[in-house]
C-alpha positions as CSV (number, residue, x, y, z in Angstrom):
1,M,-68.8,-64.7,66.7
2,F,-69.8,-63.1,63.4
3,S,-70.4,-59.6,61.9
4,Y,-73.6,-58.5,60.5
5,I,-75.3,-55.1,59.6
6,T,-78.4,-54.2,61.8
7,L,-81.6,-52.8,60.2
8,T,-80.5,-49.4,61.1
9,G,-77.2,-49.8,59.0
10,I,-74.7,-50.2,61.8
11,L,-72.0,-53.0,61.5
12,R,-72.0,-55.0,64.8
13,Q,-70.2,-57.9,66.2
14,S,-72.8,-60.6,67.3
15,N,-73.1,-63.6,69.4
16,M,-76.3,-65.5,69.7
17,K,-77.2,-64.1,73.2
18,Q,-77.7,-60.5,72.0
19,C,-80.7,-58.3,71.0
20,E,-80.6,-57.6,67.3
21,I,-82.5,-54.2,67.9
22,C,-80.6,-52.5,70.8
23,G,-77.6,-54.8,71.0
24,R,-78.1,-55.7,74.7
25,G,-76.1,-58.8,75.6
26,S,-74.9,-60.8,78.6
27,I,-72.9,-59.2,81.5
28,I,-70.9,-60.5,84.4
29,R,-72.2,-59.3,87.6
30,G,-70.2,-59.7,91.0
31,K,-71.9,-60.0,94.4
32,R,-70.4,-58.3,97.3
33,V,-71.1,-59.0,101.0
34,K,-70.2,-56.7,103.6
35,L,-68.8,-58.3,106.9
36,R,-67.5,-56.3,109.7
37,G,-66.9,-53.2,107.6
38,N,-65.1,-55.0,104.6
39,Y,-66.5,-56.1,101.4
40,N,-66.1,-59.7,100.4
41,P,-66.2,-60.4,96.7
42,T,-68.1,-63.7,96.9
43,G,-68.3,-64.7,93.2
44,T,-69.4,-63.7,89.8
45,S,-72.2,-64.8,87.7
46,R,-73.4,-64.0,84.0
47,K,-76.7,-62.4,83.6
48,K,-78.4,-62.9,80.2
49,P,-81.1,-60.9,78.6
50,N,-84.7,-62.3,78.1
51,L,-84.6,-62.9,74.3
52,Q,-87.8,-63.7,72.3
53,K,-88.4,-64.2,68.6
54,A,-90.4,-61.1,67.5
55,F,-91.2,-59.4,64.0
56,Y,-89.4,-56.1,63.5
57,K,-89.8,-54.2,60.2
58,G,-91.2,-57.5,58.6
59,E,-88.3,-59.7,59.6
60,S,-88.2,-62.2,62.5
61,V,-85.4,-61.3,64.9
62,L,-84.3,-62.2,68.4
63,S,-85.1,-59.3,70.6
64,C,-85.2,-58.4,74.3
65,T,-88.5,-58.1,76.1
66,K,-87.9,-54.4,76.6
67,C,-87.6,-53.8,72.9
68,I,-90.8,-55.8,72.3
69,K,-92.7,-53.8,74.8
70,K,-91.3,-50.5,73.3
71,Q,-92.6,-51.5,69.9
72,R,-96.1,-52.3,71.2
73,K,-96.4,-48.9,72.9
74,A,-95.2,-47.1,69.8
75,K,-98.2,-48.7,67.8
């Protein structure tokens, strides 16, 4: 992990699996199966955002597809 200052001036801790515009990163999500009235925690998995290289304010950054769609709609 390393620290960097975003384009908006905010200091953030970053790993490579994180959007540089909104800061969206990976999450751990668990699955629950209901069996006879009780929940059974069957396991967890890590969900990662769909990151793409895109231009943002003249720089090439890793951004999630939601941010890319928002930028295109704003133009």
